[in-house]
C-alpha positions as CSV (number, residue, x, y, z in Angstrom):
1,M,-28.0,-31.6,6.1
2,P,-27.3,-32.1,9.8
3,V,-24.5,-30.2,11.6
4,K,-21.7,-32.4,12.9
5,Q,-18.4,-31.9,14.5
6,L,-15.3,-32.5,12.3
7,P,-12.8,-35.2,13.4
8,E,-9.8,-33.9,15.4
9,T,-7.3,-34.8,12.7
10,L,-9.2,-32.8,10.0
11,I,-9.5,-29.9,12.4
12,N,-5.8,-29.8,12.9
13,Q,-5.1,-30.1,9.1
14,I,-7.4,-27.1,8.5
15,A,-5.7,-25.1,11.2
16,A,-2.3,-26.1,9.9
17,G,-3.1,-24.4,6.6
18,E,-2.9,-20.9,8.2
19,V,0.4,-21.6,10.1
20,I,2.3,-23.8,7.6
21,E,1.8,-22.4,4.1
22,R,5.0,-23.8,2.6
23,P,8.3,-25.5,3.7
24,A,9.8,-22.1,4.5
25,S,6.9,-21.5,7.0
26,A,7.8,-24.7,8.8
27,A,11.5,-23.7,8.9
28,K,10.7,-20.3,10.2
29,E,8.6,-21.7,13.1
30,L,11.3,-24.2,14.1
31,I,14.1,-21.7,14.0
32,E,12.0,-19.4,16.2
33,N,11.6,-22.2,18.7
34,A,15.3,-22.8,18.7
35,I,16.0,-19.1,19.3
36,D,13.4,-19.0,22.1
37,A,15.2,-22.0,23.7
38,G,18.4,-20.0,24.1
39,A,20.4,-21.6,21.3
40,T,23.7,-20.0,20.2
41,R,24.2,-22.4,17.3
42,I,21.5,-23.4,14.9
43,E,22.0,-25.8,11.9
44,I,19.4,-26.1,9.2
45,A,19.5,-28.9,6.6
46,T,17.1,-29.3,3.7
47,A,16.4,-31.6,0.8
48,G,14.1,-31.2,-2.2
49,G,13.6,-27.5,-1.3
50,G,12.3,-28.5,2.1
51,K,9.6,-30.8,0.6
52,S,11.5,-34.0,1.4
53,L,13.4,-32.9,4.5
54,I,13.9,-30.0,7.0
55,R,16.1,-30.7,9.9
56,I,16.8,-28.0,12.6
57,T,19.5,-28.8,15.2
58,D,20.2,-26.4,18.1
59,N,22.1,-26.4,21.4
60,G,19.4,-24.8,23.4
61,F,17.8,-25.8,26.7
62,G,16.2,-29.0,25.5
63,M,13.0,-30.6,26.8
64,T,12.0,-33.3,29.3
65,A,9.7,-36.2,28.4
66,D,6.7,-34.4,29.9
67,D,7.5,-31.2,28.0
68,L,7.9,-33.1,24.7
69,A,4.6,-34.9,25.1
70,L,2.8,-31.6,25.5
71,A,4.8,-29.7,22.9
72,V,3.2,-31.6,20.0
73,R,-0.3,-30.9,21.3
74,R,-2.2,-27.8,20.1
75,H,-2.0,-24.6,22.2
76,C,0.6,-25.9,24.6
77,T,3.4,-23.5,25.2
78,S,5.9,-22.4,27.9
79,K,6.1,-18.8,26.5
80,I,3.0,-17.0,27.7
81,S,0.5,-17.6,30.5
82,E,-2.7,-15.6,30.6
83,T,-2.2,-12.4,28.6
84,L,-1.1,-11.3,25.1
85,D,-0.1,-7.8,26.3
86,D,3.5,-8.7,27.2
87,I,4.9,-11.1,24.5
88,R,8.7,-11.1,24.5
89,T,9.3,-14.3,22.6
90,L,9.1,-15.2,18.9
91,G,6.6,-18.0,19.4
92,F,3.6,-17.9,21.8
93,R,0.6,-19.5,20.1
94,G,1.5,-23.2,20.7
95,E,0.5,-24.1,17.1
96,A,3.7,-24.7,15.1
97,L,4.7,-28.3,16.1
98,P,1.1,-29.8,16.1
99,S,0.4,-28.1,12.7
100,I,3.6,-29.5,11.2
101,G,2.8,-32.9,12.7
102,S,-0.7,-32.9,11.2
103,V,0.5,-32.5,7.6
104,A,4.0,-34.1,7.6
105,K,6.2,-36.8,9.3
106,L,7.6,-35.1,12.4
107,S,10.2,-36.4,14.8
108,I,11.7,-34.5,17.8
109,T,14.7,-35.6,19.8
110,S,15.8,-33.5,22.8
111,R,18.0,-33.6,25.9
112,Q,18.3,-31.1,28.7
113,A,21.6,-30.2,30.3
114,G,22.4,-32.5,33.2
115,S,20.1,-35.2,31.9
116,S,21.6,-38.7,31.4
117,T,19.5,-39.5,28.4
118,G,17.4,-37.8,25.7
119,V,13.8,-38.3,24.7
120,E,12.1,-38.7,21.3
121,V,8.6,-38.4,20.0
122,S,7.2,-38.7,16.5
123,V,3.9,-37.5,14.9
124,V,2.8,-38.8,11.5
125,G,-0.2,-37.2,9.8
126,G,-1.5,-36.0,13.2
127,K,-1.0,-39.4,15.0
128,M,1.4,-39.2,17.9
129,A,3.6,-42.1,19.0
130,P,4.5,-42.5,22.7
131,V,7.6,-40.6,24.0
132,R,10.6,-42.9,24.3
133,P,14.2,-42.6,25.4
134,A,16.8,-41.8,22.8
135,A,20.5,-40.9,22.5
136,A,21.0,-37.2,22.0
137,N,23.3,-34.2,22.6
138,Q,22.2,-31.3,24.7
139,G,19.6,-29.3,22.7
140,T,16.9,-30.3,20.2
141,V,16.8,-31.9,16.8
142,V,13.5,-31.4,14.9
143,E,13.1,-33.4,11.6
144,V,10.3,-32.8,9.2
145,R,9.9,-35.2,6.2
146,D,7.4,-35.4,3.3
147,I,5.7,-32.1,4.2
148,F,2.0,-32.1,3.1
149,F,2.0,-35.8,2.4
150,A,-1.3,-35.9,4.4
151,T,-2.8,-33.0,2.4
152,P,-1.9,-33.7,-1.2
153,A,-4.0,-30.8,-2.5
154,R,-1.7,-28.4,-0.7
155,L,1.4,-30.1,-2.1
156,K,0.2,-29.3,-5.7
157,F,0.4,-25.6,-4.9
158,L,4.1,-25.6,-3.9
159,K,6.6,-24.0,-6.3
160,T,9.8,-25.7,-7.7
161,E,12.4,-27.1,-5.4
162,R,14.7,-24.2,-6.3
163,A,12.1,-21.6,-5.4
164,E,11.2,-23.3,-2.1
165,A,14.9,-23.6,-1.2
166,G,15.3,-19.9,-1.9
167,A,12.4,-19.1,0.4
168,I,14.0,-21.0,3.2
169,T,17.3,-19.2,2.6
170,E,15.5,-15.9,2.9
171,V,14.0,-16.9,6.2
172,V,17.5,-17.9,7.5
173,K,18.9,-14.5,6.3
174,R,16.2,-12.5,8.2
175,M,16.9,-14.5,11.4
176,A,20.6,-14.1,11.0
177,I,20.3,-10.3,10.8
178,A,18.0,-10.2,13.8
179,F,20.2,-12.4,16.0
180,P,23.9,-11.7,15.2
181,H,25.1,-13.5,18.3
182,I,23.8,-16.8,16.9
183,R,25.8,-18.9,14.5
184,F,23.6,-20.1,11.6
185,T,24.5,-22.9,9.1
186,L,22.3,-23.8,6.2
187,S,23.2,-26.9,4.1
188,G,21.6,-29.7,2.2
189,S,21.6,-31.7,-1.0
190,D,19.6,-29.0,-2.7
191,R,22.0,-26.1,-2.1
192,S,25.5,-25.0,-1.4
193,T,26.4,-24.5,2.3
194,L,25.7,-21.1,3.7
195,E,27.2,-20.1,7.0
196,F,26.8,-17.0,9.2
197,P,29.3,-17.0,12.0
198,A,28.3,-15.2,15.2
199,T,29.3,-11.5,15.3
200,S,28.5,-10.4,18.8
201,G,28.9,-6.6,19.2
202,D,29.1,-6.1,15.4
203,P,25.6,-6.0,13.9
204,L,26.9,-4.3,10.8
205,G,29.3,-7.2,10.3
206,R,26.4,-9.7,10.2
207,M,24.4,-7.4,7.8
208,A,27.5,-7.4,5.5
209,Q,27.5,-11.3,5.6
210,V,23.9,-11.3,4.4
211,L,23.7,-8.2,2.2
212,G,27.2,-8.3,0.8
213,A,30.5,-6.7,1.8
214,D,29.6,-3.5,-0.2
215,F,26.8,-2.7,2.3
216,K,29.3,-2.0,5.0
217,D,31.0,0.8,3.0
218,N,27.7,2.3,1.8
219,A,25.6,2.2,5.0
220,I,24.4,5.1,7.2
221,E,23.6,4.4,10.8
222,I,20.2,5.1,12.2
223,D,19.5,5.8,15.9
224,A,16.4,7.7,16.9
225,L,13.9,7.9,19.7
226,R,10.4,9.3,19.8
227,E,7.9,8.9,22.7
228,D,9.6,5.7,24.0
229,V,9.7,4.1,20.5
230,G,13.3,3.4,19.5
231,L,14.6,3.0,16.0
232,T,18.1,1.6,15.2
233,G,19.7,0.0,12.2
234,F,21.5,1.0,9.0
235,I,20.3,2.3,5.6
236,G,22.0,2.3,2.3
237,L,23.0,5.4,0.4
238,P,20.4,6.4,-2.2
239,T,22.8,5.5,-5.0
240,F,23.3,2.1,-3.5
241,N,20.0,0.5,-4.5
242,R,18.5,-2.7,-5.8
243,G,15.9,-3.8,-8.3
244,N,13.4,-5.0,-5.8
245,S,12.4,-4.5,-2.1
246,G,13.9,-7.9,-1.0
247,H,16.8,-6.1,0.6
248,Q,14.7,-4.2,3.1
249,Y,14.6,-5.9,6.5
250,A,12.4,-4.8,9.4
251,F,12.3,-6.1,13.0
252,V,9.9,-5.2,15.8
253,N,11.3,-6.1,19.3
254,G,13.6,-8.5,17.6
255,R,10.9,-10.2,15.5
256,P,11.3,-10.2,11.7
257,V,8.2,-8.7,10.1
258,Q,7.0,-7.8,6.7
259,D,4.8,-4.9,7.6
260,K,3.4,-2.6,4.9
261,L,3.5,0.4,7.1
262,I,7.3,0.1,7.6
263,L,7.9,-0.6,3.9
264,S,5.8,2.3,2.9
265,A,7.6,4.6,5.4
266,I,11.0,3.5,3.9
267,R,9.7,4.2,0.4
268,G,8.4,7.7,1.4
269,A,11.6,8.6,3.2
270,Y,13.7,8.0,0.0
271,A,11.3,9.9,-2.3
272,E,13.1,12.1,-4.8
273,T,16.4,10.3,-4.2
274,I,15.9,6.8,-5.8
275,P,15.3,6.3,-9.5
276,A,11.9,4.9,-10.6
277,G,11.9,1.1,-10.3
278,R,14.8,1.0,-7.9
279,Y,14.6,0.2,-4.1
280,P,16.8,1.2,-1.2
281,V,18.7,-1.2,1.0
282,A,17.7,-0.9,4.7
283,V,17.8,-2.8,8.0
284,L,15.6,-1.2,10.6
285,S,14.8,-2.4,14.1
286,L,12.0,-0.9,16.2
287,T,11.9,-1.3,20.0
288,L,8.8,-0.4,22.0
289,D,6.6,-1.6,24.8
290,P,5.1,-5.0,23.8
291,A,1.7,-3.6,24.9
292,L,1.9,-1.0,22.1
293,V,2.1,-3.5,19.3
294,D,-0.1,-6.5,18.4
295,V,1.8,-9.4,17.0
296,N,-1.2,-11.7,17.2
297,V,-2.7,-10.5,13.9
298,H,-2.0,-13.6,11.8
299,P,-0.9,-17.2,12.8
300,A,2.3,-16.6,10.7
301,K,3.2,-13.7,13.0
302,A,4.7,-11.8,10.0
303,D,2.2,-8.9,10.3
304,V,1.9,-6.5,13.3
305,R,-0.4,-3.7,14.3
306,F,0.9,-0.6,16.1
307,R,-1.3,1.3,18.6
308,D,0.0,4.6,17.1
309,P,0.9,3.9,13.4
310,G,1.3,7.6,12.7
311,L,4.0,7.9,15.4
312,V,5.9,4.9,14.0
313,R,5.7,6.0,10.4
314,G,6.8,9.6,11.3
315,L,9.7,8.2,13.3
316,I,11.0,6.1,10.4
317,V,10.5,8.8,7.8
318,G,12.1,11.5,10.0
319,A,15.1,9.4,11.1
320,I,15.9,8.2,7.5
321,R,15.7,11.7,6.1
322,E,17.8,13.1,8.9
323,A,20.4,10.4,8.2
324,L,20.3,11.1,4.4
325,N,20.7,14.9,5.1
326,R,23.7,14.0,7.3
327,E,25.5,11.6,5.1
328,G,23.5,10.9,2.0
329,D,25.7,13.0,-0.2
330,R,28.4,10.4,-0.1
331,A,29.2,8.6,-3.4
332,A,28.4,4.9,-3.4
333,T,31.6,2.8,-3.7
334,T,29.9,0.6,-6.3
335,G,30.0,3.6,-8.7
336,A,33.8,3.5,-8.7
337,D,33.8,-0.3,-9.0
338,G,31.7,0.0,-12.1
339,L,33.9,2.7,-13.6
340,L,37.0,0.5,-13.0
341,R,35.2,-2.4,-14.8
342,A,34.4,-0.1,-17.7
343,F,38.1,0.7,-18.1
344,R,39.2,-2.9,-18.1
345,P,39.1,-4.2,-21.7
346,E,38.3,-7.8,-20.8
347,T,35.2,-6.8,-18.9
348,A,34.2,-3.5,-20.4
349,Q,30.6,-3.1,-21.4
350,P,30.4,0.5,-22.7
351,A,26.7,0.6,-23.2
352,N,25.4,-0.6,-19.9
353,W,28.3,-1.3,-17.5
354,A,26.5,0.2,-14.5
355,R,23.4,-1.9,-14.8
356,S,25.2,-4.9,-13.3
357,S,25.9,-3.1,-10.1
358,Y,23.7,-1.8,-7.4
359,N,23.2,1.4,-9.5
360,A,21.3,-0.4,-12.2
361,G,18.8,2.5,-12.5
362,W,21.4,4.7,-14.3
363,S,24.4,4.4,-16.6
364,A,27.5,6.5,-16.2
365,A,28.3,5.6,-19.8
366,S,25.1,7.1,-21.1
367,S,24.4,10.8,-21.6
368,P,24.2,13.1,-18.6
369,S,21.0,14.0,-16.8
370,R,18.6,15.8,-19.1
371,P,15.4,17.7,-18.7
372,L,12.2,15.7,-18.6
373,S,11.0,14.2,-21.8
374,T,8.1,15.6,-23.8
375,T,5.7,13.3,-22.0
376,Q,6.9,14.6,-18.6
377,D,7.2,18.2,-19.7
378,M,4.9,20.4,-17.7
379,R,3.0,23.2,-19.4
380,F,3.0,25.8,-16.7
381,S,-0.2,27.9,-16.4
382,E,0.1,31.6,-15.5
383,A,-0.2,30.5,-11.8
384,R,2.7,28.1,-12.2
385,Q,4.8,30.8,-13.9
386,N,4.0,33.1,-11.0
387,S,5.0,30.4,-8.6
388,F,8.2,29.8,-10.5
389,Q,9.0,33.5,-10.0
390,E,8.4,33.0,-6.3
391,F,11.0,30.3,-6.1
392,S,13.4,31.8,-8.5
393,A,15.1,33.8,-5.7
394,P,16.6,30.7,-4.0
395,S,17.5,29.3,-7.4
396,A,19.2,32.5,-8.3
397,R,21.1,32.5,-5.0
398,V,22.4,29.1,-5.8
399,S,23.8,30.3,-9.1
400,E,25.0,33.6,-7.7
401,A,28.5,32.3,-7.0
402,F,29.0,31.4,-10.6
403,E,28.3,34.9,-12.0
404,A,30.0,36.7,-9.1
405,T,33.4,35.1,-9.6
406,P,36.2,36.8,-11.7
407,S,36.3,35.7,-15.3
408,S,40.1,35.0,-15.3
409,P,41.0,31.8,-13.6
410,T,44.5,33.2,-12.8
411,S,43.0,36.0,-10.7
412,S,42.5,33.7,-7.6
413,P,44.9,31.3,-5.9
414,A,44.8,27.6,-6.8
415,P,41.9,25.8,-5.0
416,D,42.7,23.6,-2.1
417,T,42.5,19.8,-2.8
418,G,41.8,19.3,0.9
419,Y,38.0,19.8,0.4
420,R,35.9,16.6,0.4
421,L,35.1,17.0,-3.3
422,G,38.5,18.5,-4.1
423,A,39.5,21.2,-6.5
424,A,38.3,21.5,-10.1
425,R,41.0,20.7,-12.6
426,A,39.0,20.3,-15.9
427,Q,35.7,20.2,-17.6
428,L,35.0,17.3,-20.1
429,H,32.5,17.5,-22.9
430,E,31.0,20.7,-21.4
431,N,29.2,18.6,-18.7
432,Y,31.6,16.6,-16.5
433,I,33.8,18.4,-13.9
434,V,37.0,16.5,-13.0
435,A,38.2,17.5,-9.5
436,Q,41.4,16.4,-7.7
437,T,41.1,15.4,-4.0
438,E,43.9,14.5,-1.6
439,N,43.7,10.8,-2.3
440,G,42.0,10.5,-5.7
441,L,39.7,12.3,-8.1
442,V,36.0,13.1,-8.4
443,I,33.9,13.2,-11.6
444,V,30.8,15.4,-11.3
445,D,27.8,15.7,-13.6
446,Q,27.3,19.5,-13.5
447,H,23.6,19.5,-14.6
448,A,22.6,16.7,-12.2
449,A,24.5,18.4,-9.3
450,H,23.1,21.8,-9.8
451,E,19.6,20.4,-10.3
452,R,19.8,19.0,-6.8
453,L,21.1,22.3,-5.4
454,V,18.2,24.2,-6.9
455,F,15.7,21.6,-5.7
456,E,17.0,21.7,-2.1
457,A,16.7,25.5,-2.1
458,M,13.1,25.2,-3.3
459,R,12.4,22.6,-0.7
460,K,13.6,24.9,2.1
461,A,11.4,27.6,0.7
462,L,8.5,25.2,1.0
463,E,9.2,24.8,4.7
464,K,9.6,28.5,5.6
465,D,6.5,30.6,5.0
466,R,3.0,29.8,3.9
467,L,3.0,29.0,0.2
468,T,1.1,31.4,-2.2
469,S,-2.4,30.1,-2.9
470,Q,-5.0,30.5,-5.6
471,V,-8.4,31.7,-4.2
472,L,-11.3,29.8,-5.9
473,L,-14.0,32.0,-7.2
474,I,-16.6,29.6,-6.0
475,P,-15.5,27.3,-3.1
476,E,-15.6,23.6,-4.1
477,I,-17.7,21.5,-1.8
478,V,-16.5,17.9,-1.3
479,D,-18.9,15.4,0.4
480,L,-17.2,13.0,2.7
481,P,-18.1,10.8,5.7
482,E,-18.2,12.7,8.9
483,E,-15.3,10.9,10.4
484,E,-13.1,11.7,7.4
485,C,-14.1,15.4,7.7
486,D,-13.0,15.3,11.3
487,R,-9.6,13.9,10.5
488,L,-9.1,16.4,7.7
489,M,-9.9,19.3,10.0
490,M,-7.3,18.1,12.5
491,H,-4.7,18.7,9.8
492,A,-6.2,22.0,8.5
493,T,-3.4,24.2,9.9
494,E,-0.7,22.0,8.3
495,L,-2.5,22.0,5.0
496,D,-3.1,25.8,5.1
497,R,0.7,26.4,5.3
498,L,1.0,24.5,2.0
499,G,-1.6,26.7,0.4
500,L,-4.7,24.5,0.8
501,A,-7.4,26.3,2.8
502,I,-10.3,24.2,3.8
503,E,-13.3,24.7,6.1
504,R,-16.0,22.5,7.5
505,F,-19.2,22.8,5.5
506,G,-21.8,21.0,7.6
507,P,-21.3,17.6,9.3
508,G,-20.5,15.7,6.1
509,A,-18.7,18.1,3.7
510,I,-15.5,20.1,3.3
511,A,-15.3,23.5,1.5
512,V,-12.1,24.1,-0.4
513,R,-11.4,27.9,-0.6
514,E,-7.8,28.0,-1.8
515,T,-5.4,25.7,-3.5
516,P,-1.6,25.9,-3.9
517,S,-0.5,28.1,-6.8
518,M,2.3,25.7,-7.7
519,L,-0.2,23.0,-8.7
520,G,-2.0,25.3,-11.2
521,E,-5.5,24.0,-12.0
522,V,-6.1,21.1,-9.7
523,D,-9.0,18.6,-9.1
524,A,-9.7,19.8,-5.6
525,A,-12.2,17.0,-4.8
526,S,-9.8,14.3,-5.9
527,L,-7.0,15.9,-3.8
528,I,-9.2,16.2,-0.7
529,R,-10.3,12.5,-1.0
530,D,-6.7,11.3,-1.5
531,L,-5.7,13.3,1.6
532,A,-8.6,11.9,3.6
533,D,-7.6,8.3,2.6
534,E,-3.9,9.0,3.6
535,I,-4.8,10.5,6.9
536,G,-7.2,7.6,7.6
537,E,-4.4,5.0,7.0
538,W,-1.3,6.7,8.2
539,N,-2.5,9.8,10.2
540,T,-0.3,12.0,8.0
541,A,-1.1,14.4,5.2
542,N,2.2,14.2,3.3
543,G,0.5,13.6,-0.1
544,L,0.1,17.3,-0.8
545,R,3.7,18.0,0.1
546,G,4.7,15.2,-2.2
547,R,2.9,16.8,-5.1
548,L,4.4,20.2,-4.4
549,E,7.9,18.7,-4.2
550,H,7.3,16.9,-7.6
551,V,6.5,20.2,-9.2
552,A,9.6,21.8,-7.5
553,A,11.8,19.0,-8.8
554,T,10.5,19.6,-12.4
555,M,11.2,23.3,-12.0
556,A,14.6,22.6,-10.7
557,C,15.4,20.5,-13.7
558,H,14.5,23.3,-16.0
559,G,16.2,26.0,-14.0
560,S,19.6,24.4,-13.4
561,V,22.9,24.7,-15.2
562,R,22.5,23.0,-18.6
563,S,24.6,20.2,-20.0
564,G,26.8,21.8,-22.6
565,R,27.5,25.0,-20.8
566,R,31.2,25.7,-20.4
567,L,32.1,26.7,-16.8
568,R,35.0,28.8,-15.6
569,P,37.3,27.2,-12.9
570,D,35.8,29.4,-10.2
571,E,32.3,28.4,-11.2
572,M,33.2,24.8,-11.1
573,N,34.7,25.2,-7.6
574,A,31.7,27.2,-6.4
575,L,29.5,24.3,-7.5
576,L,31.7,21.8,-5.6
577,R,31.6,23.8,-2.4
578,Q,27.8,24.2,-2.6
579,M,27.5,20.4,-3.1
580,E,29.5,19.8,0.1
581,A,27.2,22.1,2.1
582,T,23.9,20.7,0.7
583,P,22.3,17.6,2.1
584,G,21.4,14.9,-0.4
585,S,23.7,16.3,-3.1
586,G,25.0,12.9,-3.9
587,Q,22.1,12.2,-6.3
588,C,19.9,14.3,-8.5
589,N,16.1,14.6,-8.2
590,H,15.6,11.5,-10.3
591,G,17.9,9.4,-8.1
592,R,20.9,9.2,-10.3
593,P,24.4,9.9,-8.8
594,T,25.7,13.4,-9.2
595,Y,29.4,12.3,-8.8
596,I,31.7,9.3,-8.8
597,E,34.8,9.2,-6.6
598,L,37.9,7.2,-7.6
599,K,40.6,6.6,-5.0
600,L,44.2,6.9,-6.0
601,S,44.7,3.2,-5.2
602,D,41.9,2.4,-7.7
603,I,43.6,4.5,-10.4
604,E,47.0,2.8,-9.7
605,R,45.4,-0.6,-10.1
606,L,44.3,0.4,-13.5
607,F,47.9,1.0,-14.5
608,G,49.2,-2.1,-12.7
609,R,51.1,-0.1,-10.1
610,S,49.7,-1.9,-7.1
């Protein structure tokens, strides 16, 4: 069969398949064009989930007749010239408008400031009509009708109108967070109107518009810098979480991205603080030299590649953990809201009230934090028992205050309610400590709280000296590609501090001589291969530390104050003071909250006094 060149229309339709995957893709490209044009007000209207209509109206710079004639041709753009090393705009490929025009009915009306009249052009199924004069306000109106009418096969793969409308809403939300100085309005016959007023100078205010007013009260600010890579934004408290990762927003030099490295770093930073199946809320913005990031990975421009991914991942993980250590022990306000709802007869749901809030991974009405179930229970070998002895010292120190206090509560003065977690007043059901603060009360789960204290003591011990290791009678030889052996040996010192001693054994093998005692009997070959994969992808070897911390968390659960133990007032107050001094004490190792705070105003509302 002879080789022949495809028609220009078919070439454009094939290329459009990469850029315009669904109506939301078209909306994203058009909103980016409006932002690049300097708009401060962008209105988006849709019908039929964007299948029937997408209209983007902006008050940007506008275009002349010559600009408009070129704008609908492939690879025509005003945003870059000869290099891809310094991209500072959202668009740069010159593909969006011609791609949309090749699969839909596209019309563009535009007028520049100072021009007496506007201009208009239309493209239907890849066929362009001549540019003609038109009445228009300053700025540009882009209208897309009957998307994919020219490619019916693609139309069959679209989801329901509701789902497509939701995807467009998500695009607008991401843009609204990235550009708080722009007013966005989203309306149409297929939705209720959504408006995001401009909030110049108050990025958290815009985030609250998108993520809900509760986010403002449960957010921790991030501001970090490492080797000219800046990271700013806000993250939610660990107990302020959601059921999916849809509330994690990432931006690189102002560009909304959905990058797996960033999402993985967020997940790793919240390890041991979020319940299984729950996801943190985060809005992170990375700023770096455009030459250090490649945004030309995919026509959709949602993926990026960093020149030093290890640096970026380390910056995100370190900054989030530092912020959580600084403020992560705060109680989420949604916990108090759920408690108030539980007390109201008309809305009380005793069995699962908390599952309707952000804290759906736990229930304050259910039983307190317990030891792991039989399936999770770990049968410690002799090595693990020895390891437990090694870490029992910090655990004992955590509990020391309980045993060292006088047995009579009257032998010491009344505790001061000026502390952040107040003064203990009672113990309910041998598990919940009720403390009075200056402006309310705090309810503490004693087992969950002490479990966190013991775990943090163990974690500090992990960071101090070299962990005890178990010498293998016969070193285990693991065959690996030479480049993976090279990467592992670059991290050999770090791994040795964690009790894993490795040596080079020829060009394509690693000899494992010692393994961490805490892990007991371990499949050394599997561990080494996992670490090699992790280093190859992220340039970090945190997988081993993660395993060690998992064992420490289990040991902490077994070694903490049990539910059902009656505590003296001095013991309860000692626990409260240690919680105040321990980072991350706001949630246990399984991610459940350790305490709930009720303000006096909330209590008064329950009794109708306010």
